[in-house]
Every structure is written in C-alpha cells, then in structure tokens.
N, C-alpha and C positions, 0 to 999 in steps of 0.2 A: 178848478175841479169840471171834470165832463164826465158827462155820463152816457150811458145806453143803458134801457129800459124792456121790460115788455109790459105790455097792457094786465098780465096775470103778478103775482106778487110770491114767485118761487123763494122758498130758501135753500141757504147751502146745505147739500144733500151730502148721508154718506157718500164715500168717494170723492166728493168734488177737489179736495187737495190732490190728490194722484189725476183728478182730469187736468187740473190749471198746469199738473207738470208735464204733461204728457209731450210739447214739442219742446223740451230744453234741448235749447244748443243745433234744434233745427232751424234753418235758414228760414225764412216766413216772406212770402208775396207783403207789397206793398199797397195793395189795389185800395185806394180810395185816400191813402194818406197820405197825398203829396197835393199841394195847394199850388206850388209854383216847383218849376225845374231848374231853373238859374234867377242869380241876384239882377235880373233888369234893373235898372235904373228906376222905371216906374213903380213896381213888384216892392222895389227897398222901400220907395219913398212912403207907399201905401201902408205899408208892414208898420215904418215909424212913425206917418199919422194915425195910424189905428192903435199906439201905446201913449202919443201926444211925446213925438218926440221929434224935433224940431232943429238937430244938429246935424250943421251943414256937409259933414264929414261924410253922412251918409243920403244926406237929400238933395244935394248939389252938387251936379257932375264936375262944374269948373272950379267949384272950390277944393274941392276932393284933388283934381289934375293938379294943383300948385301945392298940397301936403306933401307930406313927408312919401305919403305913400306912391305918389303919381294917378292916383286913381280913387276916386270917391269908394267909401265901404260898405258894407253893408254890417247891422250890431250881430254877434254874434249867434242871441237868439232870433234871428230870423230865421234860421235854419231851422227852427220849426214848422214853417211853411212852405219845407222842400219837405221832412218827414215830421209826422207829430208826434216822434220819442213812444207815443202806446204801441206797447206790447202786449197786448193781453187774449190771446188765444184761446178757444174752449170756451165752457160754463155759459153754455146760451142762458138768456132770461135773468142772466144774475148782472145788476148794476155794478155801472164801474164811477170811478174816481179815481180822476188824476192826483196823482201823492207828491208827488215832486220830478226832479232832476238834476243828474248830475254832469253839469258839460267841462268839458276837458279840449280846448282850441287848440291847433300847434299853427295853424296859419294864418293870417287875415281872409276876408273874406272882399272880394271887389268886384264893382260894377260888372258885370257879365259874366261874371264867373259861374261855370253849368256843374252840376252834381248827377253823382249816381248812389244812392243806399245800399248798404243792407242792413239786416235785420234777423235777429234772435232770442228769443227768450232765455236767460240765463237763470232764473229761480222762481220757485214761488212756494211762500211760506205761509204758512196761517198765525193769526195771531187773536188776539179777544181781549173783549174789554174797551171803553171808549164809549164815544154812541152806539155804538153796535154790536152787538156780543161777541158774535165770532166774524171773521172778516180774513181773507187770502190777499197777499201783497206779488204781484207778481213783475218780474224787474227783467226789462229787457236793453239791448244794447243795439245801439243805433250808429251807424259809420257813416260819414262823410267825406266821399272821396270827390276833388275836383277834375276839373277836364287837364288834368297837368299828371294825373297820378297821385296827387298830392292828397296823402289823410289829412285831412282839415280839421273834422273835430271827431269824437267819441262823445256821446249821451247815452247813460243808463237811467228811461225813464223807469219811475214808478208808478202801479195801478193798483189803487183798491180794488177788492171786488166782492162787493156785498149785499142782501138783501133790503128790498124798500122797504118802507115803515111799515105796512100792513102784514109782511109776513112774520115769522116767527124770529126774536134777537134780531130784526131788521133796525137800519139807519133811522134814530128818531132823534134829532134838534125839536127845543122846544119853537116853536114859532117867536118871532120879533115882526114886532113890526118898524117901519124904516124910522128912522132918527130923526125927530125935529131940531132944527138946528139954530139957534138968538140970532140977531145981528151981528152978536160981537162975534159969534163961533164962525159965521160967514163970512166975515169983513178977514178973519184971521187964516181962515183957507183962503182969501183969495189974495193975499199981499205972502202965504208959501208959495204958494201958486206963481204970481210974480217975478217972486225971489229967487225961482230956482235957481240953481248954480250949472254953469256950462263952463266947465274950463277951457275948453275950444282949443284955439293955437298956442296958448300960454303955455311951455311947457311942466307941467308937473312933478321937481325933481326929488328922485328917491330920499335925497338928504335931507330935504324941508318938514317931512312927514314923522309924525313924534306919536310913540306907540301908545294907546294910553290914551288917547282924544278919540272925538266922536268928529265924523263930516257933516256936513250941513246937512238935513232932513229933507228929504224930496216928499211930495204929498202927492195922491191921487185922490180923486173923487169929490163931493161925492157922486158915488155910481149910480150914474142914470141909465136907458136902454140906448140912448143916442151913441154912449160910450162903448157899448155892446156888440152895435151893429157895425161901427168904424173898425174894430179888433176884428170882426170875423171876415170883412171888408177885406182887412192887410191880412190878417192873421192865416186866415183862413180857416179849413176845418175838412169834417169829412163826410159833412151835411149835404143835402142834393136837394132839388127845387123839380117842381112839376114831371113830366115823362122820367124824369133820370128819379128821384124819388119812387116814384110808383114803383120803377121795376126792379132799384135798390128795395124796396120792401117784400117783393115779391121774391127775392134770392134771400132773405135774411128778416122774415118774420119776426125775428128776437128784437127786432130795434125799431118795431111799430106802435106807435101812440094812439089811441082811438079816443081824438076830440069827444066829450059827452055834450058839446052843444052840439055840433055838427051831424054825428055819427059816423065822421069819416076819418084817416087812418094820417096823424101827423109825426111829423118827428118827435123822439121821445125828450130828444133836447131842449123843446121846449120850455122845461124847467126852469132850465137858465132862466128865461126872461118872463116865467108867468109863475105868482106863488103858490096858488091852487097845486098847480102841477109840483111845482118845487117842495113843497110840503107832502106831498103822499110822495115822493122819493123820500123822506125825510130830514128833507131840507129845511131852516128857521125862516127861507124864501127865496126869490128870484136872485140867485148866486151869480155869480163870475165864472170864468174858464182861468185854470190854474195854469196853462201856460202863459197867461195874460198877464197873471202877478207877477210870474216869476222874470219875466220880460221888463217890468218896471225895474223890478230890483239890478237885473241886468242893466238899462237904462243910469241908473244911478252909478253906479258902478264906472260907468263912458263917459258921463258928464262928469264925475270927480277925476278921472286920470288925466285928460286932456288927449289932445290928437295923437301924441308921441307914445301913448301908455297902448298896455297890450292885456286886455282882458283872458287872463289863463284858465282860470277855471271859477266857475261858478256850480256852489251846491246848493239846492234848497228844496226845502220839505215841507209841503200846504197841509199847515195844521187846523182848519175848519174856514166854515163858508164866510167870501164877505161877501156878504147882500146889498141888496139896490138900496142907495141911502147911505152906506159906508165910504165913510174916509179911510185911505190906507196911508198911512205913516211910512215909508223907506228909512229905515235908520242903520247905520251902520258905525262898527266901535274898531278901530285901528290894532289888532291885537299881536304882530310881530313885522318885522321887517328885517331881511335878509339878502345876502348874496349868495344865487344858487346855480352852481356852473356856469359864475359871471356874468348871470342876469342876476340886476335889484328889485327886489320882488317885496309887496306886502301883503299880508297874509288879514283879513277883516271878517268880525263877526256881525251877521245882517239877521234883520228882522224886520218885518211887519206889523204895525197897529192900529186898531180900528181905532174909533171915539171913544170906546168902554175901556179902552187901555185892555183889552185884549188882544195876543201876541197871535194871527193869522197864517204868518209863515216864520218860518227863522232859515240858516242858511250860513255857508261860508263864502269867501271868494280872494281869490288871488290877483292880483294886478303885479304888471312889471313895467318899471316906471324909466326915465331915462337918468343918467347921473350927473353930477351937474361934471363931472371930466369930460364930457360932451361936447360941453359949451366953453371951454376953459382957452 
C-alpha cells in the first residue's frame, strides 16, 4: 500500500466518481513514476537486495552469462522501478492506497534492457464497505517496451482512493501494537528464513509437479524500518528530498503534510514509517508498500520455478496492511497443470498470512516450466 494525503481531511464529494473517470483512455505523463530507466546490473541487484532476494541469476552477471539465457536477468517485479503502475489521476487531496497488480510478461528482462513506458487509465468504479464507508478504485494499464521494440510486459495496477480517518466515512483500522515474539517464535522464524528454497540451476520439470500440493512457504519479517529503507533504496518511489521535495510540493500542494513537531512540510508518505501519521491516515500503524509485498510473492515463484522457468502471470490483490513487527508467510498451492499452445504451464493460488493468521494479500500465478522431454 502506498499513499498520498493532505494536511486536511476531505471526504469523497458528489461527482468524485465522474472526476476519477475523466481521463479514461488518455495516455498520461509519467513524471515522477520512474526510478530506473534500464535494468542495469547495479539497479537489478539493489532491487533484489531490497526484497531480500540473492538469486544469482539476477545478482551475479557471471552466473547469468553461463545460464540458458546467456545473460543475467531481472525478476519481473523489477518493472515497478521502471514505472510504479500507479495510474490514479484527479481527486486532489484524496488518500490513495495501492490495491494490487495484474502482471503479464511476454519476454525475460535481461541486464541492460532499457524501457519506454505508456500508461492510461482504464476504469474507475465506486465501492462501499470494509474499512471505509465508500471508496473509488482506479485501474490503469502500463505497457513496458524494451529497446528492441518488444512488448515485455503489460501491468494493470489498481489504486484505491479513500478519505482519511478524520473525514466522514474515512478509512478506519483499529490501532494495533507491534507483535511481541517469544524465543520459540523467533527461533522458528529464523529457521524458516535460513531454509528458504532456491531451486536455481536444477530444472524443475513440469512432470514432477503435483496438483493439489503446496510449495514450500517463504517468510519475510518481522517487518522493520531497515526493511523499508532497503525497499525504497532498491525499489524507488515518487518521493523527493531537499530542493526537489520543496519544488514538488509547490507544484502539488495536496501531496504535502505539516509535521506537527517542527511546523515544516514533509511527505505524507511518512505514514509508512511513523505510527502516529499512519493512524491519522486510518491505518493500524506504520505499514509496508503494496508493490513490496507483491514483489515478495514474485520472489517465491522465481525461487520455486528455477532458472529455466518463466513467470508468465502474477495477479495479486492487497487485502489489508502489513505493519511493523508483522511477519508475512508467502504461501502457494498448485491448482492446475496443463499444456498451453505447446508450453507446459502450472497455475498456482497465492496468499500472504501474518502471525495472526490474517490473509493480507492473495492472488494467482502462472509459471511455464521445462518438460522432461527436453532432457531426454
């Protein structure tokens, strides 16, 4: 989840849905939505380290050169750094929360690939219920084309627009203190992290996959401020600092927040790392970023499938916040396997559960795997 707020607390007004739909079909400028322009080795490595992924296919150019691709690659979710997939124009002053992404990849991303991006708003619909009385979901399409003119990926990003907690009908989660773990819980967490599966160069063949089974879970957390700094360093965002921040807020005053301790303006995104501000937004505490959690789910798929697999689709909906101190169990069940136009593919159902057993994200993935006939 990501946010943009004001120091005021406007509610959704009559006509807000019509305003949210005004730019449907219009190709939009992507100023401030790019962190990287190419998949340079350093940019890819920093992204991977930002989510705790040390897969050498992505982080080691020599390993990648010896792989079947002849090059190191970038994981599919690296494209968040090329464009955030947030397509949410209009509704100045209304909180936005990242709701999820539907990715479809057509080509692997090689080191040094450079991208051009186009983005347009597809739809905006009004919803009711849950933790906000009323909210609007804006869905936008982002298309990533590489330097060879190949369409590498189409991503549909979903952004919720809702009033903050102090506005009528605004977002309202009950405050929640960080979880305190017992020594036994911490030992189990450490074991899960140390034994994380990475298939690597050993092919996972389609024939060995069994429908109805679960793959090994992957654990992230307990989430802390360092995790968030590493995510922002590698994953980037549209935040600015120093003079760039001042000039940005001058152009976009709705993106500013007044720090009550200093009286100076600050980024409203501080709610991700500061409990007091997060609770003003309506969150239970300082919380993570939606693309960060989705990238963890992508990592689970790439860890599982091995070097010769290809992640075709990843569709994830962020259901509730993941606050500081939470652990996230990334889980996946194999629901189908089939041959699709000659490709051997596996469909999986995904979910993320915290230490309370709450599902904080869910989705689906489709992975293409090699067949044993290739090695006969």
